[in-house]
C-alpha positions in Angstrom: -25.9 7.3 -27.8 -24.0 3.6 -28.4 -20.7 3.8 -27.0 -18.1 0.9 -27.9 -16.3 -1.4 -25.6 -13.7 -3.1 -27.5 -11.8 -6.1 -25.7 -10.0 -9.0 -26.1 -10.4 -11.3 -23.4 -8.3 -15.0 -22.3 -9.3 -16.1 -19.0 -12.5 -13.5 -18.7 -11.0 -11.1 -16.6 -10.1 -8.3 -18.8 -13.9 -8.9 -20.3 -15.3 -8.5 -16.4 -13.6 -5.0 -16.9 -15.5 -4.3 -19.6 -18.4 -5.2 -18.8 -18.4 -3.9 -15.7 -17.3 -0.6 -17.5 -20.5 -1.1 -19.5 -23.1 -1.3 -17.0 -21.6 2.4 -15.6 -22.0 3.8 -19.6 -25.9 2.5 -19.0 -25.9 4.4 -15.6 -26.3 7.6 -18.1 -29.0 8.6 -19.2 -29.4 7.8 -22.8 -26.1 5.6 -23.3 -26.0 2.1 -24.7 -22.9 0.0 -24.0 -22.4 -2.3 -27.5 -19.7 -4.8 -26.3 -17.5 -6.0 -28.9 -14.6 -8.4 -28.6 -11.6 -8.2 -30.7 -10.7 -11.7 -33.1 -8.0 -13.6 -32.2 -5.1 -13.7 -34.5 -4.6 -17.2 -36.1 -1.0 -18.5 -35.5 -1.1 -20.5 -38.7 -2.1 -17.8 -41.0 -3.7 -21.1 -43.3 -5.9 -21.2 -41.1 -10.2 -19.8 -40.6 -11.1 -18.3 -38.2 -14.6 -18.7 -36.7 -16.7 -15.9 -38.0 -18.6 -15.4 -34.6 -16.7 -16.4 -31.1 -17.9 -19.5 -29.5 -19.0 -17.1 -25.8 -19.2 -13.9 -25.4 -19.7 -10.6 -27.1 -19.4 -10.4 -31.3 -16.3 -9.7 -33.0 -16.3 -5.5 -33.7 -17.0 -4.9 -36.9 -16.2 -0.8 -38.9 -19.9 -0.6 -38.9 -19.3 -0.4 -35.0 -16.4 1.9 -34.9 -18.2 4.1 -37.8 -21.3 4.3 -34.9 -19.7 4.9 -32.0 -20.0 8.4 -29.9 -17.6 6.9 -27.5 -14.7 4.2 -27.0 -13.3 2.3 -23.8 -10.5 -0.3 -25.7 -9.5 -2.9 -23.3 -6.5 -5.4 -23.5 -4.8 -8.3 -21.4 -1.4 -7.4 -20.1 1.3 -9.3 -22.9 4.6 -8.2 -20.9 3.6 -4.9 -20.5 2.1 -4.2 -24.0 -1.8 -4.4 -25.3 -2.0 -8.7 -26.8 -1.7 -9.0 -30.4 -5.6 -9.4 -31.6 -5.9 -5.7 -29.7 -2.8 -4.8 -31.6 -4.0 -6.2 -35.0 -7.3 -4.4 -34.0 -6.0 -1.0 -34.2 -3.7 -1.8 -36.8 -6.5 -2.2 -38.9 -8.0 1.4 -39.2 -6.0 3.4 -41.4 -9.1 4.3 -43.1 -10.8 5.6 -40.2 -8.6 7.4 -39.2 -8.6 9.1 -42.9 -11.6 9.3 -42.5 -11.0 11.0 -39.5 -14.4 9.6 -37.4 -12.8 9.4 -34.1 -11.9 13.4 -34.1 -12.9 14.6 -30.8 -14.6 11.2 -29.3 -13.8 10.2 -25.8 -12.3 6.5 -25.2 -11.0 5.1 -22.3 -8.6 2.3 -21.9 -8.1 -0.9 -19.5 -6.5 -4.0 -18.9 -5.5 -6.4 -16.8 -2.3 -8.5 -15.8 -1.9 -11.6 -13.5 0.5 -10.4 -11.8 0.5 -6.3 -9.8 3.5 -5.1 -11.6 2.7 -7.3 -14.6 2.8 -4.0 -16.7 -1.1 -2.5 -16.8 0.1 1.4 -16.7 2.4 0.7 -19.5 -0.3 -1.4 -21.2 -2.3 1.2 -20.3 -0.9 4.1 -21.6 0.2 2.1 -25.6 -3.8 1.6 -25.3 -4.3 5.0 -25.1 -1.2 6.2 -27.8 -3.4 4.9 -31.3 -6.8 7.2 -29.9 -4.4 9.9 -29.5 -3.6 9.8 -33.2 -7.2 9.5 -33.9 -8.2 12.5 -32.1 -10.1 11.1 -29.8 -10.7 13.2 -25.8 -8.9 10.5 -23.5 -10.9 10.2 -19.9 -8.9 8.6 -16.8 -10.2 8.0 -13.2 -9.4 11.1 -11.8 -8.4 10.8 -7.6 -11.1 12.4 -6.3 -12.9 8.9 -6.8 -12.1 7.6 -3.0 -11.3 4.3 -4.7 -8.3 5.1 -6.4 -6.0 5.6 -3.5 -7.8 2.9 -1.5 -7.0 0.0 -4.0 -4.5 -2.8 -3.4 -4.5 -4.6 -6.7 -6.2 -2.9 -10.1 -6.8 1.1 -11.1 -5.0 3.7 -11.7 -5.6 7.6 -13.4 -5.6 6.0 -16.5 -7.5 3.9 -16.9 -9.3 0.6 -15.6 -7.6 -2.5 -14.6 -7.9 -5.4 -12.5 -4.8 -7.5 -10.7 -5.8 -11.5 -11.0 -3.4 -12.9 -8.5 -4.4 -9.9 -6.0 -7.6 -11.2 -5.7 -8.3 -14.4 -6.9 -11.7 -14.4 -7.3 -12.2 -11.5 -10.2 -12.2 -8.1 -10.1 -12.7 -6.7 -6.3 -15.1 -4.2 -5.0 -12.5 -1.3 -6.0 -12.0 -2.6 -9.8 -15.5 -2.5 -10.3 -16.1 0.5 -8.7 -13.8 2.0 -10.5 -14.5 0.2 -14.1 -18.4 1.8 -13.2 -16.9 5.2 -12.9 -14.4 4.8 -15.8 -17.6 3.7 -18.1 -19.8 6.6 -16.6 -17.6 9.8 -17.1 -17.2 8.3 -20.8 -20.6 8.6 -21.3 -20.5 12.0 -19.7 -18.2 13.3 -21.6 -19.6 11.4 -25.2 -23.0 13.3 -24.4 -20.9 16.2 -24.1 -18.6 16.2 -27.1 -21.3 15.4 -29.2 -22.9 18.7 -28.8 -19.4 21.2 -27.7 -18.2 23.4 -31.3 -14.8 22.1 -31.2 
């Protein structure tokens, strides 16, 4: 089963979360993580963007959405909201919404910010709203995951998160564990929901 992990990252923090979630997904037998990035939004409308990113995951395509058994969606935090490329990606899913191809598939969200109170939870909730409109089933991180109570940086019951200034060296040990746990939970739910009659 393919689980799609879509993210946008500038400095690499959101990509690191995406990769940790992908590791968690692949810990579940029979599940494969498909990493994709949202293309940047051009500042000048006449400027053509490259068709393939210079590095990192390939750009997300419509067939990735159609073929996925679940979706993890992540963004850096911009004033407590998702980044423009992720919002642009979501805005382009009207046909997928009309066709209902994401209905009853599981979804999870993740975010990063540069400061401790940078709006990660607001970003996570903002990412969740359009997924609910698509009829997806949201997966968070339950408090039975002990690292959720131990973390002093990222991590939330709403989804995986990272605070760059709190660590300075990429994801903390707790942030990695929480992101992997979210990936495992998403993959497990995808397998259950694929065979459930809802």
